[in-house]
Backbone as JSON Lines, residues from 0, in Angstrom:
{"i":0,"aa":"M","n":[16.13,43.46,101.49],"ca":[17.52,43.24,101.07],"c":[17.54,42.19,99.94]}
{"i":1,"aa":"S","n":[16.84,41.1,100.17],"ca":[16.82,40.03,99.17],"c":[16.16,40.52,97.88]}
{"i":2,"aa":"F","n":[15.07,41.29,98.06],"ca":[14.35,41.82,96.9],"c":[15.24,42.74,96.08]}
{"i":3,"aa":"S","n":[15.98,43.6,96.79],"ca":[16.87,44.55,96.12],"c":[17.96,43.8,95.36]}
{"i":4,"aa":"K","n":[18.48,42.75,95.98],"ca":[19.55,41.98,95.34],"c":[19.02,41.29,94.08]}
{"i":5,"aa":"T","n":[17.8,40.77,94.18],"ca":[17.19,40.08,93.04],"c":[16.96,41.05,91.9]}
{"i":6,"aa":"T","n":[16.48,42.24,92.24],"ca":[16.21,43.26,91.22],"c":[17.5,43.67,90.54]}
{"i":7,"aa":"S","n":[18.56,43.83,91.34],"ca":[19.85,44.25,90.79],"c":[20.39,43.16,89.86]}
{"i":8,"aa":"L","n":[20.24,41.91,90.29],"ca":[20.73,40.79,89.49],"c":[19.95,40.7,88.18]}
{"i":9,"aa":"A","n":[18.64,40.9,88.25],"ca":[17.79,40.84,87.06],"c":[18.18,41.96,86.09]}
{"i":10,"aa":"S","n":[18.45,43.14,86.64],"ca":[18.82,44.29,85.81],"c":[20.15,44.0,85.12]}
{"i":11,"aa":"L","n":[21.09,43.41,85.86],"ca":[22.4,43.1,85.31],"c":[22.26,42.06,84.19]}
{"i":12,"aa":"A","n":[21.43,41.05,84.43],"ca":[21.22,40.0,83.43],"c":[20.58,40.58,82.17]}
{"i":13,"aa":"L","n":[19.61,41.49,82.37],"ca":[18.93,42.11,81.24],"c":[19.91,42.94,80.42]}
{"i":14,"aa":"T","n":[20.78,43.67,81.11],"ca":[21.78,44.49,80.43],"c":[22.74,43.6,79.64]}
{"i":15,"aa":"G","n":[23.17,42.51,80.26],"ca":[24.08,41.59,79.6],"c":[23.44,40.98,78.37]}
{"i":16,"aa":"L","n":[22.16,40.65,78.49],"ca":[21.43,40.05,77.37],"c":[21.33,41.05,76.23]}
{"i":17,"aa":"F","n":[21.1,42.33,76.57],"ca":[21.0,43.39,75.56],"c":[22.33,43.55,74.83]}
{"i":18,"aa":"V","n":[23.42,43.51,75.58],"ca":[24.75,43.65,74.98],"c":[25.02,42.49,74.02]}
{"i":19,"aa":"V","n":[24.67,41.29,74.45],"ca":[24.87,40.11,73.6],"c":[24.04,40.23,72.33]}
{"i":20,"aa":"F","n":[22.81,40.73,72.49],"ca":[21.92,40.9,71.35],"c":[22.5,41.9,70.35]}
{"i":21,"aa":"K","n":[23.08,42.99,70.88],"ca":[23.68,44.02,70.02],"c":[24.87,43.43,69.26]}
{"i":22,"aa":"F","n":[25.66,42.62,69.96],"ca":[26.82,42.0,69.32],"c":[26.38,40.98,68.27]}
{"i":23,"aa":"A","n":[25.26,40.32,68.55],"ca":[24.74,39.31,67.63],"c":[24.35,39.97,66.31]}
{"i":24,"aa":"L","n":[23.83,41.2,66.4],"ca":[23.44,41.92,65.18],"c":[24.69,42.4,64.47]}
């Protein structure tokens, strides 16, 4: 359960970072 939550959170953070990067360009 904890592992799944961590993976989901990491995926969400990565997606958010990608969106910010796209906006930065």
